Structure formats: structure tokens, C-alpha cells
N, C-alpha and C positions, 0 to 999 in steps of 0.2 A: 864119790857120789856122781851120778849122772847129771846131765845138763841139757839145755836147749840152746842151739847156736843161732843167734840173731845177727843181723847185719852190723850191729854196733857192739857185738861181743856176746860171750856166753852168759846165760842167766840160769838161775836155779829153777827147778820145776815149780817151786813155791811162788815164783814171780810171774808165771804165765798169765794168771787171771783169766777173765773171760776171753775166749779165743774163737775166731772164725777159722775154720780148718782148711778152707780152699778158696783163695781169692786171686785176683789179678789187679794189682795196685798200679803198676806202671807197665804199659806196653808202648814202646817207642815205635816210630815209623820203621817198617820192616816188611818182609815178604808176607806175613799174615795180614798186615794192615793194608797192603796193596790190594789184596783180594777182598778184604772186608774192612772198609774204612771205619766202620763203627767200632772195630776192635781198638782203635788208637786211644790210649790213655796216657798221654805223654807229659801232662802238666804236673809238675811238683806242687805248685801252689794249690791247684784244685784237689789233688789227692790229699794233701795235708789238711785242707779245709774239711773234706769229708771224714777223714780219720779223726780229726779233733771232735767232731760230733759223736762219733763212735766212742771216743775216750770219755766224753762228758757223760755218756750213759753207763759207763762202767767197763767198757771194752778195753782190753789191755794188749792183746796180741793178735796178729794176723799172719797166716801162712801164705806167702805169695807162691804162685805155681806157674810162672812163665819161665821155662827153662832156657837152655843155651841157644843163642843166636836166632831168636825169633821175637825180639822186642824187649828182652831183659835188659835192665840198666841198673846195676847194683849201686852205683853212686847216687842215682836219683832215689832209690829205695832208702838209702842211708839218710838222705836229706829229709825225706818224708817222715822217717822215724824220729829224727831230731825235732822237727817242727811240730809234730803231732803228739809226741810222747808215747806212741804205740810201738811195741816191739814188733819187728818184722823179720820173718824167716825167709831167706832168699834161697831159691832152688838151684840145683845143677840138674843135668840130665838132658833129655831130648823129648820133644813133643811128637805128635803124629807126623808121618812123612809128608802129608799134604801141606804142612806149614813151612816147608823148605823147598827151594828150587831144585830141579833135577841136577844131579852131580854134586850135591852138598856133601861136605866131609862126613856127616853122620851116616851117609850111605856107603862111603868108601872105606872108612876105618873099621878095623876089627873090634870085637867086643873088648878085647884086652886093651887096645889103644884108646877106645872110648872111656874105659874105666880109669885109665891114667888121667885123662882130662877131668873127669868127675872128681877124682881124689884130690887133684890139685886145687880145684875150686873149694873143696871142703877144708883142706889142711893149709893151703898157702894163701888163697885169696882169689876172688873172681876177677877175670880179665876185664879191664876198663872198656875194651872193645867188644866184649861179649863173644869172644872167639870168632869175630868177623874178619880178623886179619888186618894187614899182613903180619903184624907182630903181636906178641902177647905182653901186656904190661899189667901185672897183678896189683890189685888194690889191697887194702888191709881188711876189706869186707869179705867174710867167708860164707859159703853156702851151709845151710843147716838141714836140708832135705834133698833127696834125689827124686826128681819127677820124671816118670816115664808114662807111655800111653799105649793102649791097645785098641785096635779097630773093632768094628761091629762084628759080633758073632764069633769071630776067632782071630787069633794073632797071626800076622804074616811072618815070614822068615826074617824080614828086616826087624819087625817089632820084637820077635823072640831074641834077636841079637842084642837089642837095646836093653831088654830085661836081664839078659845075662850080664851085660856091662854093669847094670845097676846092682845086681847081686854081688859081683866082684868088688865094686866100690864100697858097698855097704859092709861087707865082711871085713874089709881092710880098715875101715874108719869107724864103724859102729853107727854110721849115719842112718836115720830112718828113711823110709821110702813112701812116697805117695804116688798113686797112679790115676790115670784117666781111663775110664771104661766108656766106650762109645755107646751112648744110649743105655748105659747100665749093663751091657752084655759082656760075655766072655770073662767075667770076673773070676770064676773058678779056675780057668786056665791060667790067668795071671798069678793067682795064689800058688798054684802047683809049680809053675816055672820058678818063682822066687824061693819057694820051699826047697825045690830040688837044688837050687843054687846055694843052699845053706843059710838062708836068711831067716831070722826070727820073725815069723809072720805077725806077732803081736805088735811089732813096730812097722807094720805095713798097713797103709790106709788106701782102700779102694774108693775112688770118688764117683759120684753121680749114679750110684746104683739105684737110688729111688726113682730114676727115670724108667726103671723096669720094676714096677711096684708089685711083684708077685711074692707073697709072704713066704712061701716055702723056699723059694730061691734065696731069699735073704737069710732065712734060718739055716740053710745048708752052708752058706758062706760063713756065717758067724760061728758055726760049730768048728770051723778050722782054726779059730782064734784071731782071725784078721779083724781089723777095724773098718767100719764103713762110714763114709762121709755123705750126708744127704744135703742137697743144695737146690732142690726144685720147689721148695715150699711156696715161693712167690710166683712160680711159673704156671701152676695149674689153673686152668680156666673152668674147671668143673665145680659143681656145688660142694662136693666133698674134696678134701685135700689128701691125696694118697700118701704124701710124705708124713702127715700127721697120723694117718692110720697105721703106717709102718712103725712109727715110734711108740704109739699106744700099745701095739701088739707085741713088740719085741723088747722094749726097754727094760721091763721087769725081768725077762729071761737072760738078756745080755746087757746088763747096765754099764759095763765097762768098755764096750766096743763101738758105741755109736757117737758120732760127732756131727756138727752142723756147719755149713758155710753157705755162701751165696754164689760163688763162681760168677761174679758180676763183671764179665769180660767185655762189656759193651758200654760205651759212654751213655747210651740211652737208659741204663740202669742206675746211673749215678746222679744224685741230686745236685752235686756241685757242677755237673756238666749240663744241667737242665733236664735230667731224666728222672725216672722213678722206678722202683720205690725208694731208692737211696740205701746206703750201706748200714743205716741204723735199723733197717727192717727187722732183722732177727732179734735184736736186743729190745726192740720196742713192740711192734705189732705182733710178731710171731711168738715171742716169749709170752705175751699176754694171752694169745690164743691157746698155747699149750697149757697154761695154767687153767684157763677156762675149760679145757678139755679134760681136766682132772689130774694132770701130771703134777707131782709134788715138786716144790722148790729144790729139795735135795737131789732129785733126779736131774733137774735142769743144771744144777751145779756140776754133775758128772758130765753131761753132754757138752757143756761149754767150758769147763775148767779142768776137772780131773782127767778126763779121757784124753784131751789134746796134750796135757802135760806129760802123760805117759807115752802116747803114740809118737810124739815128736821129740822125745828125749833120745840122746845117744846111748847105745848099749855100752855097759861098763866093760 
């Protein structure tokens, strides 16, 4: 039987419950936070406080998406999980090149060498130093998803190498993959690269595609069998909500491939840091808005429960 790998151990698909499919729970001081101080989310206590409110509303699982050496801290994620009761999936992989200094090991190593590091995170345990060196000391907390990222409009040669590494690691371990699509673009290229690498695209999730809310673009993506994660519901400033429109138009045709998250990677989005709307938004305000828009509870159960349970399970 397949499983979901969390920082505190493997769980059954039946134990996933309501899941946010793309979050940033801990971001320690790092190269990204030097450039964007608002990215820093380093407090275990504040994260646990926010996730307890999520838990009280019925939330049970979050997929963290801050990969290797750009603020990831697996020990803190484990502490937050214990304190809040929320299952947390920790990623391996690499983010966009702009989140690393020039000469970073992600730029120097080959796809095969990167895949070895990803596999070790998945099978042995994440390095307590987040591959920041100079030595590797593996914790007992293992990664349960591979996170990689593609740039706007097309993938660079560097990004294509990272996707190749992700495919190699996924094929060896059965680990699912989640990707960043810059402004929702180049998603089809991402799917093609991973499929060429032998990955089962039904366990690939492309994130942020609702930032390019063109209906036919999404329909063509979904026809490949890939999963899409929408996280812009709270970001739109227009009278209509393009994310809601996509769900209304696509959910009946592709009920098993859509998921929701917040990608709340700024302290100004977290209530516990004094921001808004807070991480309860999807389970409170937005869930109510979807019901008011005519979506049935059974469909919301797929978006929040059944679809993440499949997409983030390991291949048998």
C-alpha cells in the first residue's frame, strides 16, 4: 500500500484529511530572506500557533515547499508538527536560481549528483544543516516531495537540469513531485520534461497556474493527467475571482486533478505575525465562498482531501 511521507513518519492516505497543497511554514534566515526580508518565517512558536488554528477548523496536513539550502529547516518543521498536530510534508529539491548565490552547488553539480542528494533526503533523512555545509549530519526526518522550479515563459538549461535530477530521484524512490511555475507559465514544458524522464505525471503537481487564468491553457494541461495547484484566491484585487472561475469551469471535467493552497511565503500573510488573511483563509472564508458559488461539498472534499492524498503519495 502506498503512503505519504511526513516529517514525523509515513502516514496512510486515509490520514491526510484536509490538506493545503503548497505552503511555506518555515523559512530561516538565508539568501532569499536577505533579498526579501518579508520571506522570513523562522518562528516555531508562531508557526505552531497559526497551524493550531488551521487544525481547529479541521485542517490536518500541509505540504511545505521550501527546498534545499534556501531557508529549509526540517527540525523546526518537525517541532511545528508536534506542537500543532498538523502533518507536514518536507521537500527536497531546488528552487529558482535567483534564490541562491552565484557559484552555489546547485549550479555546479550534475543532474545525477543532484539526484543523489535528493534521494538521500527522501530515504535517509534531511541534513540538519540543510546542505549548507561544511558537513552533512542527517536527521531522522525524511523528505516526502521533490520541489523544483521553472522560470517565466520557458525553462533555462539550468532549470532543465534540475528537472532531470527530480525525475531521476522520483523514479528511484517513487517520491511525488511539485513544481513552481513562474506566473503560471511554461507548465506544459515542465510536464513534457518530467514525462520524458519517465515520471508518472499523475503524481506531478504544477503550482501557481491560476496566475495565468486562461481556461484553455488549463484544460490542455489537465488533459496530460497532471495535477494543478491553485493558490491565488486571496491575491486577486478584481471584482471577480479568476481562481474561482477556473474551479467552476474545470472541476466537473477534471475532478481528480485540482488542489488548493495559499503559498503564503510572506510574514504579512500570517495572522500570527500580524498579517492577513491568515492561513485559515482557505478553510474558512474561501471554502464558504466556493459553496456560495454553487460547488458541492463532495467536490470540495476532492479538492482538499482526496486529490492531495493521491498526488502526494509515493508510487508503489
